[in-house]
VEXMIRO-198858 format. One record per atom (N, C-alpha, C): residue in one letter; x, y, z. Coordinates in steps of 0.001 Angstrom, whole numbers, plus 500000, padded with zeros to 6 digits. Example, Ala and Ser with C-alpha at 12.3 -4.5 7.8 and 13.67 -1.06 7.14 Angstrom:
// residues 2
A513190494310507800
A512300495500507800
A513200496700507800
S512850497750507080
S513670498940507140
S512900500030507870
// end
This chain:
// residues 357
M712946937701734075
M712116939247733744
M711298939282735199
E710934938250736155
E709645938310736940
E708315938860736464
L708178938235734720
L706717938694734663
L706223937447735340
N706212936615735766
N705328935719736281
N704112936592737690
A705367936999738556
A704748938219738955
A703560938957738946
A703542939689738215
A703161940318737383
A701855939899736744
L702030938900736146
L701172937760735406
L700051936676736311
K700815936780738069
K699909936374738848
K699426937559739438
R699503938108739652
R699392939552740167
R697502940492739138
A697994941009737423
A696806941137736952
A695516939831737114
Y696151938124737010
Y695577937478737133
Y694338937793738522
A695323937976739303
A693862938455740916
A693125939611740571
A694034940431739823
A692817941346740283
A692277941445739560
D692069941357737525
D690817940886737057
D691114939495735832
T689860938592736020
T690080937760735535
T689436937827733764
R688909938436733421
R688607939218732489
R689449939580731351
S690500940620731892
S690844941152731680
S692544940921731162
F692346939133732036
F693988938551731147
F694549938267730286
P693532937889729532
P694187936984728068
P694329938207727603
R695066939197727664
R695577940630727405
R696729940550727738
Y696587940179729342
Y698345940141730401
Y698947938845729315
L698560937801729204
L698927936829729515
L699315936518727791
S698772937276726937
S699375937319725440
S700373938170725308
S700291939455726015
S701110939973725768
S702572939692726308
A703010939203726952
A703377938405727990
A704399936988727297
F703182936409726462
F703488935090725704
F704696936181724090
S703894936978724109
S704962937956722217
S705955938321723007
F705930938867724066
F707505939901724809
F708245938468724995
S707424937165725140
S708945936754725285
S709121935519724310
N708617936074722991
N708734934694721657
N710360936233721175
G709564937940721015
G710514938486720974
G712018938513721635
L711826938250722859
L713424938230723628
L714117937190723481
L713219935919723191
L713883934671722459
L714880935175721406
L714058936108720485
L714766936017719021
L715642936612719610
L715870938532720137
L716693938977720229
L718129938190721020
C717628937256722166
C718791937171722968
C719486935846721631
A719198935077720881
A719589933939720469
A720384934651719613
A719901936155719097
A721186936995717633
A721805936855718074
I722270937761719604
I723232937877720365
I724201937479720412
L723534935880720876
L724374934396720808
L725356934445719987
L724492934594719144
L725533934616717550
L726368935265716918
A725942937123717916
A727290937321717424
A728538936887717943
L728247936914718827
L729496936426720299
L729963935143720282
L729144934578718772
L729968932891718874
L731603933151719219
P732272933826718160
P733552933398718457
P734026933824719190
W733049934509720822
W733902934777722171
W733994933948722856
L732298933586722327
L731879932477723657
L732904930577724352
P733276930764725850
P733673930354726205
P733712928803726058
D734517926976725871
D735231926704726195
D735636925615727133
Y734924925825728072
Y735226925399729322
Y734757924302729878
Q735542923084730331
Q734873921994730347
Q733846921642729827
G733697921368728621
G733040921024727805
G731282922177727653
L731815922772728233
L730695923806728030
L730699924373726254
T730027924089725757
T730566924564724605
T729134925842723639
A729357926254722825
A728723927514722471
A726772926883722457
P726890925450721745
P725588925376721308
P724948924933723501
W725493924520723919
W725079924614725468
W724633926462725785
F724948927568725049
F724130928442726001
F722772928488725185
F723472928249723957
F721762927595723620
F720861927447723846
A721004926098724319
A720236924744724987
A719790925969726236
V720099926189727403
V720001927271728561
V719257928348727779
L719058929531726870
L717989929975726313
L717294929759726122
M717591928151725438
M715905927556724852
M714976926908726511
L715781926268727403
L715799925874728502
L714807927748729165
A715090928387729139
A715410930028729734
A713634929894729800
Y713279930210728404
Y711919930952727690
Y711330929020727585
F711360927898727471
F709883926535727664
F710045926634729253
R711263926816730665
R710470926821731576
R710233928332732052
F710342929226731761
F709005930241731922
F706873929664731674
H707591929778730625
H705841929395730357
H705328927835731747
T705845926690731832
T705552926215732324
T705261926951733818
V706413927649734149
V706291928315735344
V705108929033735859
V704302930079735046
V703658930426734420
V702049929480735250
L702260928202734325
L700813927621734858
L701029926763735562
H701975926798736796
H702036925892737768
H701511927016738875
H701768928644738294
H701251929358739532
H699963929993738958
L699367929511737748
L698064929576737557
L697027928816738179
L697698927776738095
L696881926095738779
L696539926324739936
Q697331927004740427
Q697580927331742251
Q696407928707742248
L696725929810741913
L695660931174742086
L694431930360741567
T694030929465740073
T692972928937739772
T692230927677740927
N692852927261742216
N692165926525743329
N692189925018742708
C692987925055742378
C693743923220741703
C694823922494742583
P694413921784743418
P695637921836743967
P696090920463743523
L695049919088742662
L695209917757742261
L695582918591741054
S695916919700739836
S696569919902739240
S698419919982739847
Y697571920953740740
Y698544922032740829
Y699696921196741117
G699538919622742228
G700709918736742593
G701032917800741775
L700338917638741223
L701049916557739750
L702332916976738948
W701106918575738296
W701935918930737567
W704211919082738355
G703506919621739278
G704858919663739546
G705911918522740360
L704678917879740497
L705892916441741141
L706049916143739537
A705529916046738142
A705476915498736941
A706647915839736215
V707150916526736892
V708222917611736397
V709059917061737137
N709320917354738631
N710453916717738970
N710547915144739220
L709484914739739209
L710053912728738576
L710372913019737858
G710262913368736152
G710288913317734520
G711861913744735287
T712682914855735663
T713507915602735981
T714251914475736149
F714454913817737743
F714683912420738615
F715365911400737309
G714131911240737286
G714121909936736276
G715177909363734841
L714659910830734007
L716404910358732507
L717062911408733371
T717735911655734505
T719210912440734785
T719493910632734978
F719168909881735787
F719560908705736263
F719790907635734911
T718432907618734603
T718460906988732790
T719913907553732608
I719778908315732090
I721249909152731364
I722649908563731877
L722518909027733105
L723539908659734464
L723918907711733532
Y722499906169734002
Y723615904640734209
Y723604904405732445
W722593904762731462
W723057904136730533
W724319904893729454
K724820906196729656
K725913906883728975
K726483907176729416
G726297907459730926
G727600907871731906
G728398908833732278
M727632910147731443
M727388911821730952
M727706912545732700
G728227913602732854
G728598913871734322
G727304914843734596
W728057916478734121
W726684917444734580
W725796917253732940
Q726446916776732298
Q725373916570730611
Q724527916375730643
A724414915071731961
A723111914227731540
A721596915480732924
R722075915813733906
R720987916483733992
R720486918120733254
A721747918892732557
A721278919619731863
A720505918649730568
W720490917014730029
W719629917108729389
W718454916524729793
S718662915977730592
S716952915790731028
S716182916682731686
E716705918296732229
E715604919418732232
E715652919825730711
L716202919666729609
L715855920023728333
L714645919077727815
L715367918290728142
L714421917390728232
L712779917299728005
V712984917926729404
V711309917402730270
V710942919376730072
A711724920203729339
A711170921328729279
A710772921327727612
L710821920164726864
L710580920301725674
L709382919597725485
V708635918843726638
V707327918349726916
V706258919221727136
T707183919848728574
T705905920520729116
T705664921978727968
F706445922358727722
F706423923570726978
F705125923509726058
P705170922550724805
P703803922701724506
P701885922417725123
I702512921351726143
I701537921355727277
I700778922237727816
A701607923410728450
A701217924539728834
A700802925262727647
I701266925607726363
I700686926293725931
I699161926044725531
F699201925015725022
F697739924335725005
F696721924518726400
F696880924578727120
F696179925202728987
F696283926726729147
F697137927048728338
F696896928368727492
F695847928648727202
R696021928283725633
R694971928420725145
R693171927934725686
K693338926870726095
K692245926328726178
K691446926988727641
D692238926955728380
D691686927704729881
D691917929815730303
F692678930183729643
F693533930836729472
F693339932040728518
A692770931821727088
A692270932500725770
A693679932881725635
L694466932599725935
L696332932981724736
L695551933388723721
R696323933993722977
R696008934752721789
R697305934980720918
L697326934866720043
L698762936023719114
L698572937311719036
Q698685938185720355
Q698249939773720054
Q699464939659720986
F699858941496720955
F700457942202722056
F700169943433722160
D700076944070722959
D699802945245724001
D700620946021724610
W701316947336723851
W702677947430724272
W702033948522726129
R700695949123726181
R700467949522727311
R700702948463728471
V700511947053728276
V699721946245729174
V701108945543729977
L702125945481728457
L703741945032728857
L704291945960729492
K704334947175729241
K705102948778729860
K704192948004731399
S702902948266731882
S702630947770733209
S703430946448734064
M703508946074733638
M703811944615733923
M705333944800733781
L706360945552732939
L707489945675733162
L708035946827734717
R707020946836734627
R706863948702735730
R706877947758736986
F705645947167736791
F705867945919738244
F706448945396738774
S707652944145737668
S708208943494737904
S709169943755737850
F710150944721737471
F711355945430737459
F711906945354739182
P711238946322739471
P711272946642741270
P711646944501742482
L710581943647741311
L711487942611742651
L712414941195741390
L712698942041740137
L713639941270739737
L714693941955740162
M715077943344740746
M716651943549741392
M716563942653742799
S715013942546743122
S715091941395744689
S715357940351744691
S715499939956743452
S715608938458743572
S717119938247742946
M717767938983742731
M719069938801742270
M719887939398743250
I719063940026744226
I719505940595745602
I719378938952746398
G718273938260745729
G718717937613747296
G719398936295746897
Y719604935783745174
Y720732935366745109
Y721866935285746408
L721899937086746310
L723393936779746706
L723619937229748266
L722370937637748290
L722526937049750456
L722327935412750300
Q721776934409749508
Q721744933094750135
Q723583932605749736
V724096933133749177
V725746932427749308
V726360933450750312
M725850935539750546
M726938935899751206
M727587935415752286
D727282934207752469
D726708933916754218
D728838933026754097
R728585932259752609
R729694931330752896
R731007931870752280
L730899932679751668
L731873933878750271
L733137934549752170
F732154934617753039
F733059935283753755
F733361934124755137
I733039933014755194
I733283932148755554
I734754931751755219
A734646931118753699
A735412930639752432
A736979932452752585
E736968933742753032
E737513934232752731
E738525934273754401
L737224934383755384
L738038934933756893
L738476933403757343
V737268932523757196
V738205931002758105
V739119929752757181
G737917929714756145
G739030928454755960
G737980927490754980
S737946927028754373
S737359925667753180
S737187923990754124
E738213924670755180
E738024922944755723
E736153923115756409
Q736399924269757266
Q734800924953758126
Q733730924761757229
L733855926360755698
L733141926161755606
L732571925008754738
G733354923403753831
G732698921875753700
G731394921926755507
L732436922047756595
L731280921856757173
L729735922172757225
Y729947923838756729
Y728880924250756869
Y728158924375756433
A728384924175755090
A727462924289753976
A726865922153754087
V727543921511754223
V726352920519754573
V725462920687755800
A725668921796756494
A724960922098757630
A723719922344756444
I723946923596755825
I723268924106755366
I722511923290754628
Q722844922002754024
Q722226921222753235
Q721294920745753782
L721965919629755070
L720390919477755973
L719888920356756485
S720086921352756509
S718206922337756970
S717463922698756394
S717921921727754905
S716732922729754099
S715790920645754348
V715188920521755296
V714452919458756236
V713150921101756544
V714020922375757029
V712296923166756906
V712125923659755646
G712664923344754488
G712115923411753555
G710803922897752876
L711062921384753416
L709441920777753524
L708287921343754021
F708642922003754914
F706791922877755751
F707151923803755342
F707748924733755044
F707430926117754375
F707352925845753128
G707655924894751966
G707665924686750503
G705736923786750662
A705769923424751749
A703693922810751437
A703021923611751648
I704022924953752846
I702881926514752885
I702671927179752413
L704061927300751190
L704571928732750600
L703254928891750321
P702977927470749040
P701248927864747922
P700120927861748089
V699610927533749506
V698844927057750309
V698654929071750717
W699721929601750987
W699901930549751734
W699407931688750939
E699539931737749351
E700469932566748133
E698531932490747925
S698039931479747602
S696835931317747335
S695575931750747980
W695859931747748824
W695290932053750171
W694914933566749882
I696018934700750203
I696137936478749952
I695907936555748286
Y696229935387747571
Y695409935881745697
Y694039935566746348
R693843934781746344
R692102935154746103
R691044935828747187
M691387936750747669
M691255937960749165
M690361938810747854
T689781940422748183
T689520940891747714
T690177941946746761
S690420942340745965
S691873943136744882
S692345943831745623
V691771944681746618
V691934946124747128
V692014945590748912
L692957945490749339
L693164944112751063
L693250944850752319
H691441945014752327
H691107945971753544
H692483946042755461
A691709946872755951
A692480946890757239
A692364945177757640
R690778944314757985
R690398943317757957
R691686942000757586
D691712942350756247
D691863941406755447
D693671941155755971
L694396942831756195
L695731942600757204
L695963941689758287
H694832942540759073
H695095941615760314
H694559940075760590
R694371939579759286
R694319938280759351
R695414937376759023
I696214938402758024
I697355938222757620
I698113937680758320
L698648939172759393
L699385939087760444
L698886937857761702
R697871937906761820
R697623937035762531
R698179935327762417
W697931935380761046
W698242933676760954
W700386934149760300
L700458934854760456
L701723934584760352
L702798934641761522
A701557935281763056
A702040935281764261
A702274934084764548
T701184933561763988
T701413931289763772
T701635930950763089
I702299931046762186
I703407930094761511
I704670931127762133
M705123931962762601
M706121931722763673
M706624931863764720
I705140931585765477
I705504930411766834
I705480928858766415
I705475929034765082
I705841926759764239
I707019927169764511
A707184927951763652
A709071928540763344
A709894928255764613
L709427929025766020
L709952928768766748
L710481927433767596
I708890926512767346
I709381925691768093
I709673924136767261
F710184924370765277
F711224924446765508
F712432924087764975
N713033925679765211
N713989926147765706
N714643924860766933
F713622924803767987
F714132923666768961
F714143922534768664
L713384921928767995
L713242920593767996
L713507920476766624
V713794920536765641
V714831920496764388
V716117919298764736
P716487920460765239
P718103920372765243
P718148918496765738
S717468918805766781
S718110917607767571
S717470916128766723
M716551916415766049
M716218915687765596
M717271915126764576
V717666916133763135
V718085915565762825
V719686915390763230
I719937915406764088
I721542914857765095
I720916913687764902
S719928913420765807
S719732911551766007
S720112910791764963
V720037911731763516
V719967910798762190
V721050910934761730
L721781911733761676
L723121912285760935
L724257911302761221
P724598910106761834
P724766908583761568
P724971908196759802
Y723561908360760036
Y722450908277758695
Y723669908786757310
L723701909787757994
L723455910850756384
L724624911409756322
V725633911562756762
V726806912008756514
V727869911349756972
D729549911651756244
D730119911144756124
D730534910962757719
R731577910026758745
R732510910288759250
R733429911330759338
N733920911390757967
N734694912613757871
N734157914160758029
F733549914043758757
F732164915360758300
F731927915611759866
V732631914491760461
V732493914980762349
V732528916767762579
G731874917091763412
G732344918421763664
G730531919703763435
V730126918790762086
V728444919471761405
V727295919795762423
E727385919170763224
E726244919002764212
E726064920430764871
S727481920860765088
S728078922521766230
S727409923155765475
F726934922960763423
F726824924367762998
F725308923812762030
L725121923321762817
L723403922521762327
L722417923684763189
Q722344924143764008
Q721529924480765180
Q721220925722764290
P722480926652764230
P722373927920763710
P722232928144762017
A722309927155761607
A721807926854759360
A720888926587759674
I719717925783760964
I718631926057760653
I717778927274761155
M717950928130761712
M717645929270762474
M718089930049761440
V718726929908760548
V718860930537759049
V717836930806758428
A717180929212757903
A716689928638756911
A714965929388757521
L714995929386758774
L713486929116759696
L713366930981759127
V714093932123759347
V714215932879759638
V713918933736757924
A714662933128757054
A714539933563755521
A713498932834755190
A713009931858755333
A711724931101755486
A710694932255755756
L710273932638756960
L709827933927757640
L709797935289755940
F711244935643756020
F710892936358755753
F710118936466754074
G710017934979753399
G709626934898751629
G708765934967752101
L707520934528753144
L706824934775753496
L705455935876753349
M706563937049753194
M706183938106753612
M706155938681751416
G707033938846751065
G706641938451749456
G705485938556748702
P704774937914749120
P703438937493748348
P702980938974749283
V702250938788749983
V701726939565750668
V702432941117750169
L703055941766749635
L703141943134749757
L703198943741747796
I703318942217747488
I703033941880745740
I701829942123745573
F700883941351746064
F698920941803746286
F699427942939746459
M699660943353747559
M699246945488747798
M700330945908746911
R700953945343745787
R701399946299744384
R702370947072745610
K703281946571746567
K704344948029747500
K705655947039746373
V706034946756744844
V707269946343744953
V708370947036745053
A708183948410745197
A709188948946745471
A709305948692746664
F708406948650747395
F708750948496748226
F710302947310749333
I709350946835748506
I710051944639748975
I711281945440748310
A712079945775746771
A712904946293746570
A714028947320747700
K713331948105748102
K713978949047748844
K714357947888750471
V713817947026750843
V713961946255751735
V715836945376751284
N715449944559750529
N716288944102749985
N717898944373749750
I717317946003749284
I719302947146748957
I719413947466750247
A718731947530751214
A718955947528752500
A719604946605752901
M719335945168752740
M719686944503753740
M721475943733753138
L721171944279751610
L722574943670751083
L723658944500751654
F723568946248751737
F724356947009751961
F724464946332753836
L723391946007754565
L724117945973756031
L724608944086755863
C724427943712754638
C724785942426755153
C726115942251755113
I726885943014754039
I727876943328754143
I729464943994756001
P729297944492756296
P729868944512757425
P728998943480758356
I728249943676758653
I727790942407759663
I728430941446759159
L727875940574758438
L728953939346758270
L730377939201758590
Y730946940678758370
Y732213940620758402
Y732363940264759770
Y731961941597760655
Y731993941663762176
Y731732940333762560
F730562939951762469
F730559938511763315
F730997937102762617
V731424937176761716
V732500936190760692
V734030936613762124
R734485937679761918
R735791937971762765
R736007937059764162
H734578938375764269
H734827937442766045
H734712936178766227
W733146935481765975
W732909933892766154
W732480933138765244
G733573933075764065
G733311932354762376
G732687932010762042
V732378930396761791
V731474930280760842
V729929930305761722
V729529930128762854
V727969929959763497
V728078932100763791
G728900932662763287
G729449934048763529
G728663934418762270
A728877933616761017
A728391934015759854
A726534933383759752
A726178932058760124
A724814931689760885
A724047933380760603
Y724570932977762255
Y723606934597763103
Y724246936028762696
G724699936327761925
G724769937438761492
G723796937180759804
L724373936183759335
L723079936360758374
L721513936353759342
T721560935870759582
T719735935512760926
T719925936924760952
T720212938261761442
T720546938992761432
T719474940392760462
V720055940148759374
V719887940176757998
V718656940183758195
Y718726938694757911
Y717329939052757570
Y715441938472758525
G716155938651759756
G715253939326760547
G715171940553760173
V716173941620760011
V715936943329760544
V715134943316759313
G715269942228757897
G714523942839756366
G713092942623757047
L712229941153757213
L711273940376758296
L710864941640759466
V711430942148759992
V710903943170761082
V710508943973760272
C710753944858759018
C710634946130758472
C709204945397757934
M708931944645757046
M707636944392756370
M706713944193757400
I707094943946757887
I705552943487759547
I705598944610760044
I706292945652759869
I706367946961760422
I705465947440759669
Y706138948093758151
Y705074948213757007
Y703585947914757077
I703223946398756779
I702164945980756595
I701632946708757846
C702124946204759147
C700765946734760344
C700649948759760379
R701528949041760289
R700871951125759606
R700748951085758701
Y700707949987757229
Y699194949468756533
Y698012949680756297
A697833948576757565
A697078948373758361
A696164949500759195
S696420949802760200
S696421951500761036
S695226952278760114
K696912952443758793
K696361953580758361
K694842953133757032
A694676952089757188
A693428951691756655
A692304951416756764
K692935951224758383
K691303950802759447
K691165952454759986
S691596953559759555
S691256954917759839
S690738955125759327
M691042955301757976
M690175955704756568
M688689955019755872
V688264953753757106
V686934953302756751
V686515953911757914
// end
């Protein structure tokens, strides 16, 4: 329910009152776990059995969501408390543990998707008590519940929940239109190009934690000079992204024969548009922490809703006229509109804050 964002904002606002927020979120997650388990038990006779996804796996998914919420919250707190070594080791240990267990189970047991599922669950079982230990030791977690605190967190996080759900839709919308209007063969090539464009994530994946931590360590209320600093750094990152847009496609194409099979000949024609989508989407993602820190979560939700409604006619028109490349450029247009709206909003907010000084 995006309570992790509410917890991060609460920690940045006042570390002294943060234990009440953390304890209330912990109690709420326990109650929600019991409620969802009761609902699953009631629906047990009607749960589907599809390719090994039996009823116990539904409970496993529920427990995984419960465990992972707390481990993700600890990861974010290590980020905000400026503990880069602990932050990096925590994320690295989780990823290596998941990868290592998946490989081991696949090798020794020969499982399919269940190997990854078991590794996720086992890593979560190990990391959950570690997270609780650090919550109690460093962040004063207690078994207490404050309804007013929880209500304020839910009010803050609900627009972000809507935005996250829309974000998932936007990520797959281009492929849905390609599958419907172009065909599965072109969709397969585009999917490979999207996977190769994830090289962009290596750069922005390293920037985002630093960017978010820098913003959250600012004063509780952003002043005009803070917003201008943010915008200057954003402009710098945009220039780097523009350089990436010209350099990365040729770099990936040069090693393409070593990355994909010969059956995927033609994927290079979709690589540059796919990388452009990834770049603009990553820049759009950098705006979220700024507006969350400004407590403008309702505006984030409005922008995402507008993007969803804008996405459907744009993708339909672009894919109908330009095929797979049109899907990439259409989605780039949608993310670009959202990015521009957020930048204009921050600029207007900064001008208003400056005039009030």
